[in-house]
A tleap script that builds the chain and sets N, CA, C and O, in Angstrom:
source leaprc.protein.ff14SB
mol = sequence {
  NMET GLU GLU ALA THR LYS ILE ASP ILE SER
  LYS LEU LYS THR GLY PHE LEU GLY LYS PHE
  PRO SER HIE PRO LEU SER ARG ILE LEU SER
  SER GLU PRO ASP SER LEU THR SER THR GLU
  PHE LEU ALA LYS ALA GLN THR TRP LEU ALA
  PHE PHE ARG GLY GLU LYS GLU ASN CGLU
}
set mol.1.N position { -13.456 -5.102 6.769 }
set mol.1.CA position { -11.940 -5.142 6.810 }
set mol.1.C position { -11.666 -4.217 8.408 }
set mol.1.O position { -12.472 -3.444 8.927 }
set mol.2.N position { -10.828 -4.447 8.726 }
set mol.2.CA position { -10.207 -3.579 10.197 }
set mol.2.C position { -9.445 -2.414 9.481 }
set mol.2.O position { -9.040 -2.285 8.326 }
set mol.3.N position { -9.402 -1.680 10.496 }
set mol.3.CA position { -8.793 -0.182 10.340 }
set mol.3.C position { -7.441 -0.608 10.514 }
set mol.3.O position { -7.183 -1.190 11.568 }
set mol.4.N position { -6.276 -0.380 9.452 }
set mol.4.CA position { -4.871 -0.515 10.175 }
set mol.4.C position { -4.480 0.755 11.253 }
set mol.4.O position { -4.701 1.966 11.266 }
set mol.5.N position { -3.754 -0.238 12.175 }
set mol.5.CA position { -3.265 0.645 13.123 }
set mol.5.C position { -2.351 2.019 12.780 }
set mol.5.O position { -1.612 1.998 11.796 }
set mol.6.N position { -2.427 3.118 13.567 }
set mol.6.CA position { -1.752 4.328 13.198 }
set mol.6.C position { -0.715 4.425 14.261 }
set mol.6.O position { -0.859 4.181 15.459 }
set mol.7.N position { 0.624 4.921 13.473 }
set mol.7.CA position { 1.706 5.146 14.855 }
set mol.7.C position { 1.862 6.560 14.671 }
set mol.7.O position { 1.942 7.033 13.537 }
set mol.8.N position { 1.921 7.398 15.890 }
set mol.8.CA position { 2.087 8.846 15.673 }
set mol.8.C position { 3.594 9.107 15.758 }
set mol.8.O position { 4.257 8.831 16.758 }
set mol.9.N position { 4.176 9.747 14.460 }
set mol.9.CA position { 5.531 10.050 14.516 }
set mol.9.C position { 5.990 11.278 14.836 }
set mol.9.O position { 7.184 11.577 14.844 }
set mol.10.N position { 5.039 12.050 15.119 }
set mol.10.CA position { 5.409 13.534 15.470 }
set mol.10.C position { 6.763 13.874 16.464 }
set mol.10.O position { 7.702 14.655 16.302 }
set mol.11.N position { 6.447 12.987 17.494 }
set mol.11.CA position { 7.587 13.246 18.670 }
set mol.11.C position { 9.035 12.977 18.182 }
set mol.11.O position { 10.027 13.616 18.529 }
set mol.12.N position { 8.990 11.653 17.093 }
set mol.12.CA position { 10.215 11.188 16.593 }
set mol.12.C position { 10.448 12.389 15.867 }
set mol.12.O position { 11.497 12.981 16.123 }
set mol.13.N position { 9.720 12.843 15.056 }
set mol.13.CA position { 10.098 14.034 13.761 }
set mol.13.C position { 10.648 15.048 14.598 }
set mol.13.O position { 11.720 15.566 14.285 }
set mol.14.N position { 9.991 15.415 15.702 }
set mol.14.CA position { 10.491 16.817 16.290 }
set mol.14.C position { 11.780 16.380 17.347 }
set mol.14.O position { 12.494 17.258 17.831 }
set mol.15.N position { 11.918 15.434 17.542 }
set mol.15.CA position { 13.169 15.145 18.321 }
set mol.15.C position { 14.533 15.061 17.529 }
set mol.15.O position { 15.680 15.442 17.762 }
set mol.16.N position { 13.949 14.438 16.554 }
set mol.16.CA position { 15.185 13.897 15.386 }
set mol.16.C position { 15.786 15.807 14.895 }
set mol.16.O position { 16.922 16.254 15.056 }
set mol.17.N position { 14.536 16.574 14.284 }
set mol.17.CA position { 14.644 17.678 13.898 }
set mol.17.C position { 15.551 18.578 14.939 }
set mol.17.O position { 16.523 19.217 14.535 }
set mol.18.N position { 15.114 18.566 16.395 }
set mol.18.CA position { 15.979 19.415 17.246 }
set mol.18.C position { 17.146 18.918 17.588 }
set mol.18.O position { 17.884 19.709 18.176 }
set mol.19.N position { 17.627 17.647 17.372 }
set mol.19.CA position { 19.168 17.211 17.347 }
set mol.19.C position { 19.906 17.229 16.377 }
set mol.19.O position { 21.103 17.497 16.482 }
set mol.20.N position { 19.335 16.950 15.272 }
set mol.20.CA position { 19.964 17.211 13.803 }
set mol.20.C position { 19.472 18.151 12.678 }
set mol.20.O position { 19.372 17.780 11.508 }
set mol.21.N position { 19.190 19.316 13.088 }
set mol.21.CA position { 18.733 20.110 12.106 }
set mol.21.C position { 19.188 20.209 10.863 }
set mol.21.O position { 18.407 20.545 9.973 }
set mol.22.N position { 20.404 19.959 10.609 }
set mol.22.CA position { 20.974 20.126 9.441 }
set mol.22.C position { 21.301 18.656 8.850 }
set mol.22.O position { 21.786 18.642 7.719 }
set mol.23.N position { 21.143 17.754 9.322 }
set mol.23.CA position { 20.978 16.441 8.810 }
set mol.23.C position { 20.062 16.132 7.553 }
set mol.23.O position { 18.868 16.403 7.680 }
set mol.24.N position { 20.457 15.643 6.463 }
set mol.24.CA position { 19.618 15.454 5.256 }
set mol.24.C position { 18.303 14.746 5.632 }
set mol.24.O position { 17.232 14.954 5.062 }
set mol.25.N position { 18.533 13.718 6.850 }
set mol.25.CA position { 17.360 12.981 6.758 }
set mol.25.C position { 16.180 13.762 7.583 }
set mol.25.O position { 15.056 13.260 7.622 }
set mol.26.N position { 16.436 14.885 8.179 }
set mol.26.CA position { 15.656 15.502 8.512 }
set mol.26.C position { 14.461 16.272 7.557 }
set mol.26.O position { 13.278 16.230 7.896 }
set mol.27.N position { 14.768 16.749 6.725 }
set mol.27.CA position { 14.268 17.057 5.105 }
set mol.27.C position { 13.126 15.995 4.800 }
set mol.27.O position { 11.980 16.259 4.435 }
set mol.28.N position { 13.660 14.776 5.018 }
set mol.28.CA position { 13.053 13.587 4.436 }
set mol.28.C position { 11.796 13.538 5.779 }
set mol.28.O position { 10.593 13.586 5.523 }
set mol.29.N position { 12.330 13.440 7.153 }
set mol.29.CA position { 11.000 13.139 7.714 }
set mol.29.C position { 10.257 14.057 8.272 }
set mol.29.O position { 9.330 13.695 8.996 }
set mol.30.N position { 10.556 15.682 8.013 }
set mol.30.CA position { 9.575 16.309 8.320 }
set mol.30.C position { 8.641 16.438 7.127 }
set mol.30.O position { 7.631 17.139 7.174 }
set mol.31.N position { 9.006 15.742 6.057 }
set mol.31.CA position { 7.898 15.748 4.917 }
set mol.31.C position { 6.878 14.715 5.120 }
set mol.31.O position { 5.760 14.723 4.605 }
set mol.32.N position { 7.370 13.787 5.945 }
set mol.32.CA position { 6.369 12.789 6.170 }
set mol.32.C position { 5.114 12.996 7.282 }
set mol.32.O position { 5.314 13.583 8.345 }
set mol.33.N position { 3.869 12.475 6.931 }
set mol.33.CA position { 2.673 12.817 8.045 }
set mol.33.C position { 3.026 12.782 9.002 }
set mol.33.O position { 4.225 12.501 8.993 }
set mol.34.N position { 2.540 12.957 10.212 }
set mol.34.CA position { 2.512 12.649 11.539 }
set mol.34.C position { 1.860 11.489 11.979 }
set mol.34.O position { 1.715 11.204 13.168 }
set mol.35.N position { 1.447 10.784 10.988 }
set mol.35.CA position { 0.833 9.431 11.698 }
set mol.35.C position { 1.023 8.539 10.340 }
set mol.35.O position { 0.797 9.056 9.246 }
set mol.36.N position { 1.469 7.103 10.461 }
set mol.36.CA position { 1.570 6.211 9.430 }
set mol.36.C position { 1.069 4.840 9.907 }
set mol.36.O position { 1.185 4.482 11.079 }
set mol.37.N position { 0.578 4.187 9.070 }
set mol.37.CA position { 0.219 2.919 9.389 }
set mol.37.C position { 1.290 1.994 9.758 }
set mol.37.O position { 2.398 2.207 9.266 }
set mol.38.N position { 1.137 1.029 10.525 }
set mol.38.CA position { 2.426 0.171 10.994 }
set mol.38.C position { 2.928 -0.264 9.983 }
set mol.38.O position { 4.156 -0.344 9.955 }
set mol.39.N position { 2.165 -0.675 8.854 }
set mol.39.CA position { 3.017 -1.251 7.641 }
set mol.39.C position { 4.111 -0.111 7.126 }
set mol.39.O position { 5.326 -0.292 7.041 }
set mol.40.N position { 3.397 1.093 6.806 }
set mol.40.CA position { 4.182 2.072 6.348 }
set mol.40.C position { 5.395 2.579 7.207 }
set mol.40.O position { 6.378 3.087 6.666 }
set mol.41.N position { 5.273 2.398 8.772 }
set mol.41.CA position { 5.968 2.615 9.605 }
set mol.41.C position { 7.520 1.757 9.345 }
set mol.41.O position { 8.650 2.218 9.182 }
set mol.42.N position { 7.065 0.438 9.384 }
set mol.42.CA position { 7.972 -0.283 9.138 }
set mol.42.C position { 9.027 -0.220 7.904 }
set mol.42.O position { 10.252 -0.164 8.015 }
set mol.43.N position { 8.327 -0.242 6.795 }
set mol.43.CA position { 8.905 -0.176 5.801 }
set mol.43.C position { 9.807 1.268 5.771 }
set mol.43.O position { 11.008 1.223 5.508 }
set mol.44.N position { 9.183 2.434 6.038 }
set mol.44.CA position { 10.046 3.639 6.152 }
set mol.44.C position { 11.244 3.531 7.051 }
set mol.44.O position { 12.399 3.870 6.790 }
set mol.45.N position { 10.684 2.902 8.359 }
set mol.45.CA position { 11.895 2.852 9.454 }
set mol.45.C position { 12.949 2.159 9.058 }
set mol.45.O position { 13.983 2.419 9.674 }
set mol.46.N position { 13.020 1.329 8.194 }
set mol.46.CA position { 14.375 0.351 7.811 }
set mol.46.C position { 15.062 1.363 6.839 }
set mol.46.O position { 16.283 1.459 6.963 }
set mol.47.N position { 14.457 2.122 5.899 }
set mol.47.CA position { 14.762 2.988 4.726 }
set mol.47.C position { 15.428 4.495 5.819 }
set mol.47.O position { 16.394 5.115 5.375 }
set mol.48.N position { 14.967 4.812 6.825 }
set mol.48.CA position { 15.724 5.927 7.658 }
set mol.48.C position { 16.723 5.413 8.304 }
set mol.48.O position { 17.647 6.217 8.430 }
set mol.49.N position { 16.900 4.432 8.746 }
set mol.49.CA position { 17.829 3.823 9.500 }
set mol.49.C position { 19.212 3.683 8.593 }
set mol.49.O position { 20.313 4.130 8.912 }
set mol.50.N position { 18.840 2.852 7.220 }
set mol.50.CA position { 19.823 3.106 6.408 }
set mol.50.C position { 20.602 4.046 5.960 }
set mol.50.O position { 21.801 3.921 5.710 }
set mol.51.N position { 19.775 5.266 5.817 }
set mol.51.CA position { 20.345 6.200 5.391 }
set mol.51.C position { 21.123 7.150 6.413 }
set mol.51.O position { 22.123 7.802 6.114 }
set mol.52.N position { 20.377 7.122 7.932 }
set mol.52.CA position { 20.962 7.676 8.842 }
set mol.52.C position { 22.428 6.927 9.079 }
set mol.52.O position { 23.345 7.732 9.240 }
set mol.53.N position { 22.765 5.673 9.123 }
set mol.53.CA position { 24.071 4.849 9.401 }
set mol.53.C position { 24.612 5.096 8.026 }
set mol.53.O position { 25.814 5.161 8.283 }
set mol.54.N position { 24.539 5.218 7.147 }
set mol.54.CA position { 25.133 5.671 5.932 }
set mol.54.C position { 25.816 7.142 5.683 }
set mol.54.O position { 26.897 7.373 5.142 }
set mol.55.N position { 24.914 8.028 6.209 }
set mol.55.CA position { 25.696 9.225 6.715 }
set mol.55.C position { 26.575 9.217 7.657 }
set mol.55.O position { 27.675 9.706 7.400 }
set mol.56.N position { 26.319 8.658 8.997 }
set mol.56.CA position { 27.262 8.469 9.867 }
set mol.56.C position { 28.763 7.971 9.207 }
set mol.56.O position { 29.722 8.742 9.232 }
set mol.57.N position { 28.847 6.835 8.718 }
set mol.57.CA position { 29.634 6.331 7.917 }
set mol.57.C position { 30.477 7.335 7.193 }
set mol.57.O position { 31.696 7.182 7.277 }
set mol.58.N position { 30.103 8.142 6.631 }
set mol.58.CA position { 30.669 8.965 5.519 }
set mol.58.C position { 31.494 10.214 6.417 }
set mol.58.O position { 32.515 10.769 6.010 }
set mol.59.N position { 30.906 10.468 7.535 }
set mol.59.CA position { 31.401 11.526 8.185 }
set mol.59.C position { 33.112 11.569 8.480 }
set mol.59.O position { 33.612 12.524 9.075 }
savepdb mol mol.pdb
quit
């Protein structure tokens, strides 16, 4: 069985937390591991984007 491709999200986390320290998504991202499989990343990214867009619409 092939090993799943890992994606390093540490820079994504650091960048987002630096720009949006008080955004609720910052807490979610900071709780994620620094690397995810490509399948995990795609599933979570869809949720993160929906959450981020929803927050922007409520402001």
